C-alpha positions as CSV (number, residue, x, y, z in Angstrom):
1,Q,45.1,98.9,226.3
2,V,45.2,102.6,225.3
3,Q,44.5,103.8,221.8
4,L,45.9,107.2,220.6
5,V,44.8,109.1,217.5
6,E,46.6,112.2,216.3
7,S,45.1,114.9,214.1
8,G,45.9,118.4,213.0
9,G,49.0,117.9,210.8
10,G,49.3,119.6,207.4
11,L,51.3,122.0,205.3
12,V,52.3,125.4,206.6
13,Q,54.7,128.1,205.6
14,A,57.7,128.9,207.7
15,G,56.7,131.2,210.6
16,G,53.2,129.7,210.8
17,S,51.5,127.7,213.4
18,L,49.7,124.4,213.8
19,R,48.0,122.6,216.6
20,L,48.2,118.9,216.9
21,S,45.7,116.9,218.9
22,C,46.0,113.4,220.4
23,A,42.8,111.8,221.5
24,A,43.1,108.9,223.9
25,S,40.7,106.0,224.5
26,G,40.6,102.7,226.3
27,R,42.2,102.4,229.7
28,T,43.0,106.1,229.9
29,S,43.0,106.1,233.7
30,S,46.3,104.4,233.6
31,I,48.0,107.1,231.6
32,Y,50.8,108.8,233.6
33,A,52.2,111.0,230.9
34,M,51.9,111.9,227.3
35,G,54.7,112.7,225.0
36,W,55.2,114.0,221.4
37,F,57.9,112.7,219.2
38,R,58.8,113.3,215.6
39,Q,60.6,111.4,212.9
40,N,61.9,111.8,209.4
41,P,62.8,109.0,207.0
42,G,66.1,107.3,207.8
43,K,66.4,109.1,211.1
44,E,65.7,108.1,214.7
45,R,62.5,109.2,216.4
46,E,63.2,112.5,218.3
47,F,61.7,113.7,221.5
48,V,59.7,116.9,221.2
49,A,57.7,117.5,224.4
50,A,56.1,115.6,227.3
51,I,53.5,116.4,230.0
52,S,52.5,114.6,233.2
53,W,48.8,113.9,233.0
54,S,47.8,114.7,236.5
55,G,50.2,117.5,237.5
56,G,50.7,119.1,234.2
57,R,54.5,119.3,234.4
58,T,56.0,119.9,231.0
59,Y,59.3,119.1,229.4
60,Y,60.7,120.3,226.0
61,A,63.5,119.5,223.6
62,D,65.9,122.5,223.3
63,S,65.1,122.7,219.6
64,V,61.4,123.6,220.3
65,R,61.5,125.3,223.7
66,G,59.8,128.7,223.5
67,R,58.1,127.9,220.2
68,F,56.0,124.8,221.1
69,A,53.6,124.3,224.0
70,I,52.3,121.0,225.2
71,S,49.0,120.8,227.1
72,R,46.3,118.3,228.0
73,E,42.6,118.5,228.6
74,S,41.7,115.8,231.1
75,A,38.0,116.0,230.7
76,K,38.4,115.2,226.9
77,I,41.3,112.9,227.5
78,T,43.1,114.7,224.8
79,G,46.6,116.1,224.5
80,Y,47.7,119.0,222.4
81,L,50.9,120.3,220.8
82,E,50.7,123.9,219.9
83,M,53.5,124.7,217.4
84,N,54.4,128.3,216.6
85,S,57.2,130.0,214.6
86,L,57.5,126.8,212.6
87,K,60.7,126.2,210.7
88,P,61.4,123.9,207.7
89,E,63.5,121.7,210.0
90,D,60.3,121.0,212.0
91,T,59.1,119.0,209.1
92,A,58.4,115.4,210.2
93,V,55.8,112.8,211.2
94,Y,54.7,113.7,214.6
95,S,53.4,111.0,216.9
96,C,52.0,111.1,220.4
97,A,52.7,108.4,223.0
98,A,51.4,107.4,226.4
99,S,53.5,106.3,229.3
100,L,52.0,104.3,232.2
101,F,54.9,104.9,234.6
102,G,56.5,108.3,234.3
103,V,57.4,111.3,232.2
104,A,60.3,110.6,230.0
105,T,62.2,111.7,226.9
106,S,63.1,108.3,225.7
107,T,60.9,106.3,223.3
108,R,61.6,103.2,225.4
109,E,59.6,104.6,228.3
110,Y,56.4,104.9,226.4
111,D,53.9,102.1,226.1
112,Y,51.4,103.1,223.5
113,W,51.8,105.1,220.3
114,G,49.5,106.8,217.8
115,Q,49.8,106.4,214.0
116,G,51.4,109.8,213.5
117,T,50.5,112.9,211.5
118,Q,52.6,114.6,208.9
119,V,53.7,118.2,209.4
120,T,55.4,119.9,206.5
121,V,56.9,123.4,206.8
122,S,57.7,125.1,203.5
123,S,60.4,127.8,203.3
């Protein structure tokens, strides 16, 4: 089992920045990749970014490329999502997820999920 806990969400004005953290515990040696997803009420969960845990390869949704940066700190077993130039449409609950088998953009490929953290961007 892998446990994930997000932190760092909050309220920010458009154009501002936030950094989300995802602390992993449990059988963390089995993590192959970490992803970030976001969701609004009544909508499907949307891929934001992903990173391979060992090699650090990164992947981004077109909507956030150039504004968001995903990273990980292996020693702390923590992943990060740096969000810059935030827009009101970035408002959502952001969740991190761990995949045991590969880097992917689909929720179906992730095995463990955090509880989510709310990000609200005001105009």
